[in-house]
N, C-alpha and C positions, 0 to 999 in steps of 0.2 A: 547157512543164512545169506551168503552174498548172494547165491544163486536164487533163493526164495524171495528176496526182497523186490528184484525188478520183476519176477514173475506176479507177485503181489500186487505192484502197482499197476502192471500193464492191466491186468484184468479189473482192479478197482477203478481205474480211470475210464476203461470201455464201459464199465456198469454205469458210471455216472454220465458218460456221453449219451448212453442209450437212454438215460432217464430225461436228459434236457432235450433230447430229438434233434433233429436234423438241421432246424433253424440255428441253433446254437453253434452246430459243427461248420455251418456253412457261412460263418461271420458276416450275416447279413447286416448287422449294425456295429458302431463302435462299442456299443456295451457289449454285444457277442463277442468281439474281438479281443476286449480287455478280460472277458471272462476265461476265454480259452486260454490265453497267456497266463493268468493266475491259476487255473488249475493245473496246466502245465508244470508251472515252477512248483506247485506245492505236492505234485506228485512225484517230481524229481528230487524233493526233499525226503520222501519216502525211502528212495534208493541210496542216498548219500547219507542220510543221519545215522546216528549211533541208534542201536535198538532201544534203547531207553526213550528217544524223542520219536519215534516212528508213530507212536499212537498220537501225538500233538500233530504230526501232518496228517494223519488219517483223519482225525478230528476235524482238522483244518478244512481239508477238501469235502468233507460232508456239510460242514455249515457252509462253506461257499456255494455248494451245490443248492442247498436249500433256500438260500437267499435268492438265487437266481430264478428259481421255481416261484418263489413269492412274488418277487418283483413281476415276472412275466405275467404271473395270474392277475396282478395288481393292473398292469398294463392293459389286459384285456378289458377290465372292468372299467377303466378310466382313460379317456382319451389324453386328457391333461399330463397323466403320469407317463403314458406310453411316449408323448412327445419328450419329456423330460428325460426320460431314461434311452428312448432308441431313435429320438430325433425324427424330422418329418421331412418330406420333400419340399425342395426350394425352387420355384421356376425362375431361372437364369435369363433365359431368351423366351420373349413372347412376339409371336408373329413378326418375327426377325428383327426385333429391337434388344438391345441389352438392358436388363433392369438393374441400375447402378445400386440401389438399395438392397436388392437380393444379393450382388455380388458382396457388399458390405457385411450383411447378414451371414453369408457363407464364409468369409474371410477369405474371399478368393480373388486374386488380381485378374487383370485382363489377359496378361501373358499365360498364365497358367491354364486360363480357361481356352484361349486359342491353341493351346498344346493339346488339350483334351479333345476339342474339336478336330484336330489334325489326326489324332489317334483313331477318330471314327471316319477318317476320310473326308472330312468337311475342311475346306479352307476358305471360306468366307461365312460371316455371321448371317449374311442376308440369305443364306441357302437354308437357314433353319427356322422353321415355322414354330417350334418349342424345343427348349433344353432345360432338363430338369435334373438338379442336383440330389441324387438319391442318399438316404441316410448312411449308407456304407461307402459314400464318395464317389460312387460311379455317376457318371454322365449319360443320361438316357435322352435320345434325339428324336424328333419328330420332322423329317425333312419337308420342305415346301411340296405342294402336291404335284407340281410339274416337274419335279426331280426325282421322285420316286421311282424304284425299279419297274419297268414297263409302265412307263408315263402315260398319263392322259392324251398330254400332247402326241405321243408316239402312236397313240390309237386314235387320233384326230378325234378326241372327244372334249367337250367344254371342260375348262379348268376352272373350277371353283374354289375360293378360299375356303378354309375350315370356319366353321360357324362358331365354334369353341373346343376347348380341349376336353376329351373324353373325362368324366368327373363321376365318382361315386354318388349315388344318390340314396340308395338303402343298404343297409348292412344288417344281416341277422334280423329283419323286421324293424331296424329303427332307421328313421329319416335323418340324413345328414344336413342339418338345417344351414350350416356355414357354407356348403356348397351350393345350396340352393338359393342363398343370398348372393353368392359371387356370381352366379349365373344369372340372377334376377328373374328365376323362376317363382312361380306361385305355388304352395303345397296343393292348392285344390287342382292346379293343372295336373299335378301327379297322380292324384286320385282318380282323376277322369281317365287318364291313361290306364292305370291299373284296373278300373272298371271296364274299359274298352277292351282290354288284353284279358278278360275275364277272371281277374284276381279279386276275390271278394274281400280279402284282409290284408293289410299290409305285413301282419306278421308271418304271413305265408312266405314272403319274398325274403330268399337267403341272400341275393345281390342283385342290385339294379345300377345301371349307369346311365347318364345322357352320353349319347354317341356324338361325335364330331357334327355330325346332320342335324343335331337337335334333337333326336328321337329318343323315347326311353326304351333301353334293353333290359329285359326282366331274366334273372335266372331262378 
């Protein structure tokens, strides 16, 4: 029994992990991170518990895995629930300027932010066009155009500011109205662009975004 319990626990956790998928194992969000820790703890109980209590731990792992699948499914159906359970990206720096309200929302102080920038080899806020705090706590950066590798200035090309941050406009045939409002775009313009690119129905579009140049990219 001493040998069988860890062997069973190993394959049982492997089965649950395969069911939950790569996203869960990648700890892409705090929700995934907490789930991973909990599943690990419950599985450890299978190894360390008395034979009479093993069934409780097995049921516990199964119930927790089921809840994760349900919450993941609900999050796909509702953007509100997705934000509640998985969080959302927060723009911390916009066009070289710190956003104080975003720092408060992210519970991030300036010293921590500067440390995160230094970890990305950025030593000045003014060198950053956009900085986004992702739901997993990672900081994603878009450097100013003139500082990008093989810069436009090195190639003696005009250096133009970004018109906007690339933003999702259509996901699985549905228009993201919030992003349209933030960019000040008219839905009619989107439909005109779809027609110009020979897309007859918005439901045919799996993904579309507004590029930094203000153009519509359709996938």
